[in-house]
N, C-alpha and C positions, 0 to 999 in steps of 0.2 A: 413565401407564398405571396402572390400578388393578385389583386382583383383587377378586372377591367376598370378603366378610368370612367369618370362621368362623361368625358368627351367621347370615348369609344362607345359607351352604352347608349348615349343619345344618338350617335350616328347609326348604330345598329337598329335602334327602335324606330328612327325616322325612315330608314331604308326598308324596314320590315324583315330584316335578317334575323332578328331575335325579338322575343316578346318580353314584356315586363314580368309576366308570370314565370318565365324561364329564369330571368335574372333574380327574381325574388326567391324562387325555389332554391337556386344555387346558393344565395346568400343565407337562407335559413339553414341549409345543410352545413355550410361553413361556420355559422354561428353556433350550431350545436357542437361541432368539433372543437371550436375555440373555447367554448364553455367547459368542455371536458378537459382539454389539454392545458389551457392557460387561465381558466376561470375569468373569461372576459365578459360574460353576460350574466346579469342578474335575472332577467326575464326575456324569453323569446316569444314573440307574438306570431303563432302559427296562422292566425287569421289575416296576416299581412297579404296572403295570396289573394284574398277577396279584393283588397285595394288594388293589387296589381292587375287583376282582371278588369277592374273599372278603368285603369290607365290604358289598357290595351284597347278598350272600346273607344276611348277618347282619341287614340291614334287612328283608329279606323274611321272616325268621323272628321279627322283633321282638326281636332280641338285640343291638341296637346299643349300643356303648360310648360313652364321653364325647366322644371325638374321632373317632368311626367315619367312615372314608372321607375324612378331611380331608387334603389334600396339604400336607406339611411339608418344609422343607429343613434340613439339618444341617451345621454347620461342619466343614471338613476336618481338624480336629485331634481330632475325636470319632470313636471307632471305630464302624464299622458292619460287621456280619458279611458277608463276601463282596462288599462294595462297596469299590472302591479307595479307600484313605485314605492320602494321601501327606504329611499334616501340613504342606502348603505347601512341601515340600522335594524337590529332585531326588534326595536320598538315599533317599527312600521311594517312588519311582515303582514301581507294580506291587504295592505292599503291600496284601494282602487280610487284614484282621483275621479271626480265627477266631470272635470273639464281639462282640456289640453292647456298647457302653458302657452303664452302668447307666441313664443318663438316656434313652438310645435304647430300652432295654427297656421303660421306663415309657411312652414314647410309643407304642410298638407295642402294649403291653398296653391302652392307652386307645383303640386303633383307628386311630391316625394312620398315614398312608401316606408313607413316606420316599421322596421323588422324586430326591434327589441330594445331593451334597456341595458346599457353597459355598466359594469361594476365601477364603484366609486369608494374612496375612503369614506368612513362614516360621516355623514352630513358634509361631505367635501372638505373635512377638516384634517388634512394630512397629505403627505407627499409620497406615500408608498402603495396605496390601494391594497392594504392588508387589513384583515378584519378578524376579530375574535370569533365571530359567528359564521362568517361566510368564507373564511380562508383568504389566502393571498392570491392576487392576480399576478401572473408571471410574464416575464419579458419574452417576446416572440423569438428572439435569437438565442437567449440563454435563460431557460426556465428557473435557474437558481437565483436569478436577479429580479429586482422590482422593475416594473415598467415606468415608474414615476407615478405621480398623482397630483391632484386627486382624481383627475379624469383618466385614470389608467386604462380602464376597459375601453374607452372611446379611442385612445391611441392604438391599443392592441388590435381592435376591430379593423382599423384601417391598415396597420402594418401587416397584419396576418392575411389581409385580403378578403375579409368578410364583406365589407362595404367600401365604396370609394370615398365616403365622407361621413363624418359624425359630428354631433354637437356635444360640447362640454361646457364646463364653467371654469372661471379663472378669478380667484380672489387674491392670490399671491404668486401665481404662476401655474395654476392647476391645469391649464390647457397646454401652455408652452413647455413645461417640464416633461410631461410624458411624451409629447410629440418629439421633443429633442432626443430623449433617451431611447425612443423606439424608431427614430430615423424617418419621421414624416413631418409634414408642415402643420404648424398651429398658428392661429391668429386670435389674439385678444384685441377686439376693436376698441375704439374710444369708449370711455365710460358712458353708458346710456345708449350707445348706437344700436344695440340689440336689447329687446325688453327682457326684464327679469321677472315679470309677473308670472306666477305659477312655478317659479323656481324656489326650492327651499333655501332661504337666506342663510348665509354664514356671517358675513359682515356687510350690511347693505351699502355702505359708502365705498366698498372695495370690490363688490361682486360684479363680475362681467360674464355674459354668455360668450362663448368662443367657438371657433370652427377648427376642425382637423381634417386634412385632406392628404392624398398621396402625392400630388404634384401641383405646381403653380397654376396651370391652366384650369384644373378643377376648382382651385380656390377662387379664381375670378368668377366662374359660373356660380358657385355655391354662394359666394358673398353677394353677387348681384341679385340672386333670387331672394336673398334676405334683406335687400334694400341698401347694401353697401356697394356703391357704384364705382368700380375701378375705372379710372380714366387712363387707359393704357396708351402709352406713347408708341412711336414707331417700333415695329417688331423685328426688324432686320438684324443681321449680325452686328452692325455697328450701333445698335440702339443702346442707350445708356440712361442711367438714372440722373435726373436733372438736379442741380443744386450742389451744396456742400455736404459731404459725408464725414461725420466725426467718428473717430475711433478712440475708445476709452483707453488711454495710455497709462493711467495710474492704477496699479493693482489694488484690489480690495484687501481687507484683512483676511478674506478667504481667497487663497491663491487659485490659479487655474492649473489643472493637470498639465504636465509638461508637453505631452503629445498633442493634447487639444490646443494648447497655446501655439505650438509649432504649426499645426494645420490652419489655425485661425490666421496666423501671420502669413502663411503661404497664400491664403485667399485674399487678404487685404493688400498684399504686394501686387497681386494680379489686378485687383480693383484699381490701384493707383495708375495703371497704364492708360485707363480710359475715363477716369473720373477725377473730380477735385476732392481729394481726401486730406483731412487735417487731423492731427492728434489733439485730444482735449484732456486737459489736466484737471479733471473733476472726479471726486470720489463719490461713491453712492453707498458707502459703508453704513451710514446712520439709518438708512431706509429700513433695514430689516428689523431693528429694535423698535422703531416707530410702528411699523406694520404689526409686529407681534403684540404690542400693547393694545392697538386698536382692534385687532381681530379678537383678542381675548375679551375686551370690553363689549364689543358689538355682538360677539358670539354668545356671551353670557346673557345679554338683553334678549336676544332672539330666543334662546332655549328656555330661560326662566319665565318668559312671557307666554310660552306655548305649553310647557309641560311641568308637572309637579316634581318636586325634589325626589319623591318616592319613585316615580316612573324613571327619572334619570338614573337614580342609583340602582334600580332593579333591571332596567332594560337597555341602557346605553352601554357601549363598550367601555372598557376600563380607561383607555386613553382619553376619550371624550369626557367621561365623568370626572377624571382627574383635572382636566383643563377647566371644566366648569367650576370645580372647587376653588381653583386659583382665581377664576374670574370673580368669585364672591369677595375675594380679598382686595380687589381693586377699589380705590377711592375715586371720588369725582375729581379730585386734584390730579390723580394719575392720568385720568382720561383727558383732562384739560391740557396737561403738559404734552401729551402725545399729539393732540390736535394742533397745539402751537408749533411743535416740532415739524408736523406735517406741512403746515403753512410755510415754514422757513425752507423746507426741502422743495416745495412746489415753486417757490421764488427762484431757488437755485437752478432748477430744471428749466424754468421759463427763460432765464438768462442764457443758459447753455443753448437753447433752441433759437435764440437770436443770432447765434454764431453758426449753427449748422441746421440743415434741413432734415437729415436723418442721422441716427446714432447707431453704431455697430458695436456689439460686445458679445461675450459668450452667453448662451442661454443658461447652461449649467456648467460649473467648473470641473465636473468629473463625469465619467461614464456611469451607467446604471449600477448602483450599489447592490450588494447581495441582500436577499430577503432576510429579514430579522436584524439587520445592522441598525443600531441606533446612532452610531458615530461613523464618520467618514475620514479617511486619511488621504490628504492631498499633499504630496511632498512632505515637508516637516510639520505641516498644519494638521491637527486632528480636532474635530469638533462635531457638533450636533448635525444630524442628517438634514433636518429642516432648514437650519441656517445655511448649510452648504448648498442645498438645491435651490433655495429661494433668494439668496443674496443678490443675484443679478436679475431676477424677475420681479420681485415684490416692489422695487422702486416705481415701476410704471403702473402698478395698481394704485399706489398712493396718489399719483398725479393724474391717472386716468388716460394716459397717452396710448395710442395704438401701438402694439408690439407684436411681431411675428417671429417664429423660429423656422429656419430653413436647414435641412441637413447639410452639415459641413463635409466637404470631400475628405475622405479618410482612406487609409490603407485598407486592403481587402479584409484583413483579419481583425480590424479594430471595431469595437462597439460604437454605435452611433453617437454623434454629438451635434449640437445645434449652434447655428449662427443666429443671433438675435438682432432684429432690425426694428428700431423704434422711430416713430414720427411724431409730429406735433399733434396735439389734441384736435380732432375733427378731420385730420388728413389721412384717414384710413386708406383712401385710394392711392396715395403716394407709397404707403407701406406695401400694399398689394402689388403695385407696379414694381417696386424694388424686389419683391419676392420673385416675380416673373423674370426680371433681368438678371438677378443674381443666380437664379437657378440655371440659366444658360451658361454663365461663367463657371458655376460649380461643375456642370456636366463637362465643359471643355477641360477643366483641370483634372477631372476624374478619368476621362476617356481620351484626352489628348487631341481633340478636334474641335 
């Protein structure tokens, strides 16, 4: 299923061939269907139709804003005033925030219509979007599989065609992983580029708000409306990404699925025809263990400062409660060692980006695993699902660099996989520009024109 894009919706709204009320009504109907079939929504806001009516009045007056009347979904760890926000946890059922998160205020100020809250792993702390209380969110192409997480519902909502764009969060890959597994575009901007005020924190030094869209053109509009200014270069057939593109040539200790590696190689070979591409012999293996230590320490501080041990043991899911018990065992020395290792890794990445302007690598090393799987088999390697799915994404939360995932051209029967594009800190516009240009190449490879 596909939704109209932001581009198409805005064109119809401006021409008067469709109303926001019609678009939002259709989105609400699809949201209800996706909630039943795939468990993609935690809350659906039927009152969104009132906001849509206000948008239609603005179009009639010639006062439409950048995202006026466009239906958007928001992850359930991000506060929305008077719309139930349970952070994926039974502990917060019935929670009605008094105020919107800052990023939601920005969306509303741009005219977007929030139609509901998408499902999340409890407190955004996981990669499957499965819950003891609320059940498993399912993959839109194969309901036996996970959509990825923790922003699984946000990716499903776009891939299923409920909305053209959604907001998620990304602490170790939680926007990019589900976007890659569901075959849509995800962007984690530079750390701090989008505000986290009003977002339930997981690990505050790693947390990012991110965007999920169905195509690159929509990403540019959505990013611009939220203050990320893509500086798009010439858009003709011969347009290309400027500078040097690095390809990670040294495999991680988590290998890449053979078919994904082949498709990635096909794409990078095509890229070489019109770009300066170099192979870089840098490993990112150490990043996952550093990330895991930091998120455990910061997650522990977040939850123990907010809630009692009794509430945690009685109302939190088993997985989160067990993690918090492990967090109790961490010493200040453990935390200090992780911080020092993070600084060393950041220096290594800074040196790498003195040689390249963009880095290309897989988003995830495998397609969507089955629901309930704790381990993943990739070739001869077998290991923890979290390590498998986050090995290639978590490094860029550690350093705060902008990173996007773009659907990799695949054979017709293959599950989606993502191409990850990473830029220097603060150069979000270059990453968005690369998504636009690489999407053109991906479509040429897929359809042969």
